[in-house]
N, C-alpha and C positions, 0 to 999 in steps of 0.2 A: 470117760474123761479122766486124765491122769493128773494127780497132784505131785508136783516135783518135790522129792524128798529133801531134807535139810542137811546142810554141812554141819560138822561138829564144831568148827572153829570160830565162827564169826557172827556177824550182825544178826540181830533178831528184831522183829517188830513187836512192840506191845500193842495189841489190838483190842478194841472194844468188841463185846459180844453182840454185835448188831449187824452182822452180814445178812444178805438176802434182800429181797425187794420188799418195799413198804407199800401198803395200800391205804393211803390216807384219803379222807374225803376231800373232794373238790368243792369249790365254792358253791353255795346254794344258789338257786335260781334268783332269789330275792337280792343277792349281793352284787349281781352283774346286770347291766342294762339289757333290755330286750334285744335279741338278735346276736348277743355276744356269747360265744362258746369258747371255753378255755382250750379244749382239745389236748389233753395230756397224751404225750407220745411215749414216754418211758420214765421209769422210776428206778434209780440206781442206789441200792443199799451200800452203806459205807462202813469200813473199819477205820481205825486210826492208829497212827504211829505213836510212839511215846510222847512226842511233842505235839500231838493232836492234829497232824496233817491227815487229810482224808485219803483212804486207799480203797480202790475198787477191785473186784475180781474180774480178770480178763483171761482169755485163752489164746495161745499161739499153737496152731496145728494140733488142737485137742489137749494141750497141756495147760493147766491152771497156773497163772502167774499174777503177782500183785501189780496193779497199775497205779502210778502216780497221776493225780488229777491236778492240772495246773492252769487255772484261768489267767495266770500272769505270763504264760508262755505263748508266743505267737503261733507256733507250728500246730499241725493237726495231730499226728501220731508219730512218735519216735521210738524205735525199739532199742533195747540194750544189747550191745554186742556180746557182752559176757554171757548173757542168758542164751542168746541165739547159738553161740558156740557149744554150749552144753546140750542144747536141743538138736545139734547136728545140722543147723540151718546154715547154708552157705551165705557168707557176706561178701559182696563185691564192691569195688571202689570205682569212682569216676571223677572227672573234673567238670565243674559247672561255673558259669559266670553269675556273679551276684551284682545286679544293677546298682548304680549309685543311689537310686531312690528307694531301694529295698530297705525296709525297717530293720532287717537283720544285719545290714552292712554297717560295721562300726566306723568305716572310713567314708564319711559323708562326702558326696560329690565326686567320688572316684569308683568306677567299676572295678571289681576284683575277681580273681579266679580262686575258687575254693575246692578243696578235695572233699568229696562226699562219699559216704558208704550207703548201700541199700541192700535189702534182702527181699526175695520173692516168698510170700507167705500164702499157703493154700487156704488156711482157715484162721480167722481172727475174730474174736468177739469181745464185747465189753458188756458185762452184766448179761442180760438176755438178748442183747442186740448184736446180730451178726454183721460183720463188715465184709466188703467185697474182697475177694482174693486179689493179690497184685503185689507191686513193689512198694516197700515202705522204707523210709529213711532210717538209718542206723547211726547211733553214737556209742562211744565207749564211756559208759557212765562211771562215776567215781567208784561205785561198788556194785554188788549184785543184789541189792535189796529189792529193786523193782525190775520187772520185765519190760515195761514200757512207760512212756510219759505221754499223757493225753492232754493236749493244749487247747487254746481258745479256738483254733481252726476247726476243731471237732465240737467242743463243748458249746460254742456260741453260734452254731449254724442255725439254731432256733432259740426261742426264749428259754432262759435257764433260771430255775429256782434253786438257791443254795441254802440248805437248812442243815448246817453241820450239827447244831444242837439236837436236832431230831434224828440225825443219822442218815440223810439222803440228799441226792440231787434229783431234780425232775426237769424234764424238757417238755415244752409246750409249743403248740402251733395255733395261737388264738385266731379266730375268725370273727369278723364283725366287731372287733374290740378296739378300734383305733382311738377312741376317746375314753375308754373304760379305765377304771382304777384296777390294775391287775394284781395288786397284792391282796388276793382274795381273802386271806386269813385275817387281815388287819386294815379296817377302813381308815385308820389314822396313820398308816405308813407314809413316810416322807418320800417324795420322788424328786429326782434331779435329772437334768439333761445329760445324756450319754453322748460322748463324741466318738465317732467311728471314722475309719479311713475310707473316704468315698471311692477310692480305687481298689479297695479290698486287698491291699498288700499286707495288712496287719489286721488280724481278726479281733484283737483286744479292744475293749472299750475303756475310755478314760472319762473322768468327771472332775468337777472342781470342788475342792475342800478349802477350808480356811483355818490357819493357825495364827493366833495373835492378830486377827483381822486382816491377814495377808493371804491372797489366793495361792493355791498350789494345785497343779494337776495331780490326780490320784488314780490308781487302778487297784483292783482286787486280785489277790493271789492266793489260791487255795493250797499252793505248795510251799508257802513261806510261813514258818512258824511264828516269826516276830515281825511286826510292822516296822518299816525302816525308811530312812531318808538318806540320800547322798549328803555328805558333810557340807559340800559347797552350797547345796540348796538350803540346808538347815540354817546356815549362818544368816541368810537373808530373812529367815523367819524368826531370828532371835534365839535359836537353839544351838548351843555349843557345849563342849566338855566342861565348861565352867558354869553351866546352868544349874540352878538349885536341884539337889538330889541326884545329879549325874554320877554314874558309877562306871568304872572301866571294866571291860570284858575282854576275853581273849580275841586275837585277830581271827578273821575268817580263814578257812583252810587255804593254804598256798600264799597267804599274805605275810609280810615281814612283821617282826615283833613291834616295830615302830609305827604300825598302822592298826592300833587296837579299835575295837568296836566300843562305842559309848552308849550306855542305856540312859535315856533322858526322860523323866516323867513329864507328860504334857497335860496340864489341867483341863484343856478344852480344845477339841477339834470340831469345827462346824461343817456339816454337809447339808446344804440347804437349811431347812428348819430343824434338822437333827443335831442335837448336841451330844458329842461323844466325850465323856468326862474321864479323866485319869487313865489315859492310855500311855503306856511306855513306848517310846520310839527308839530304835537303834540308829545311831549315826555312823555311817560307813564311808570309807574311802573307796569309791567305785569309779572305774574308768568308763567313759561313754554312757553314763547313767542318765544324764539330763536332769531336769528338775521334775521328778516324779515321786510322790509319796506312795509307797507300796503298803497297802493294808492287808495283813496276813491273817492267819487263822486265830490269833489272839483277838482280833477284831471280829472275825466271822463267827466265832463261837458265841459272841455276844449279840449278833444281829442276824436276822433272816433276810435274805436278799432275793429280789426278783429282777432279772435283767431282761427288759423288753426290747428286743432287737428292732421290730418294726416301728414301735413308738419312739425308739431311741431315748429311753428313759431307764433309770435304775431306781428301784424301790428299796427303802431301808426300813426295817421294823425291829426295834429292840426286843431281845428275848426277855420276857418278864419273869419267867421261872426257869432258870437253867436246869438242865437235867444232870443228875449225878453221873460221873464218868467212871464206869466200871472197866477195869483193865484185866487182860489175860495175856499170857506169853504164848506166842505162836511162832514157830520157826518157819521161815520162808526162803531160806537160802538154798538154791538148787545144787544138786550133784550131777555129774555127767551121767547120761543115760546109756545103758547098754543096748 
């Protein structure tokens, strides 16, 4: 297997020294009801970027590339055009219709034609799990830090445990556990109802949180370093640039200077019986964002999560003893291959 060498000029990921697969104990028989089997399918060891987003090791045609993991993205797997070109993989284009009801369609109620790129890959793997060869969607990422983005369409095909503090993701296929408490490590973990698309057009799961006693739909995003809200939704919840402790930050890439990001301290966010105290939210000007609170890795490093797809529940367990985060510099920017 080949590791793609680094370029001398640009981006580097600062990663934790915790790559590889983890073998942590599964729930003891006494903590699960009779007949319930967790059935762990895979464990994916993680590294982290400088802002603590998780990165997994993947391969494209035998070459190791870093993979972005994004529970907040609806798609399954998307490959980076910049990386494919350096690997000598041919990228082709086509035109496809995006139905009006498709979650990815920003123009609600109107079908639209979109240009799409794809590439045929002979070998693709994520951790130790090999994927089928075939055609994969391609996008031109902003930079060449990642070789691919792995979204909810792949990550949430089965139950998913998100343990960023411990450095892993795990997938499960529980059997006989319909009524079981599936946060096997914490009997006190809080669970809330997960809302899913019954037509399976969007693989992401949404739940309800409360800020200042007012409900807001929320989702988890492992690829987002800072939790955020669209400014329009924040106003309804009483959060504005004039809120106590609010500070102005630089605009998002590609946004004008008159559209800054505002960091606003929020004393309390409630998720069922879970109280999340003192979490900063970024307020952003976002088109087509709807009213959704996105909880990023700043939240996920403080909580261990279990997403139970069959139960349609999400379990939240606060991390009682956060692990120290040791960092090391690793170059991951690829060079053209001879």
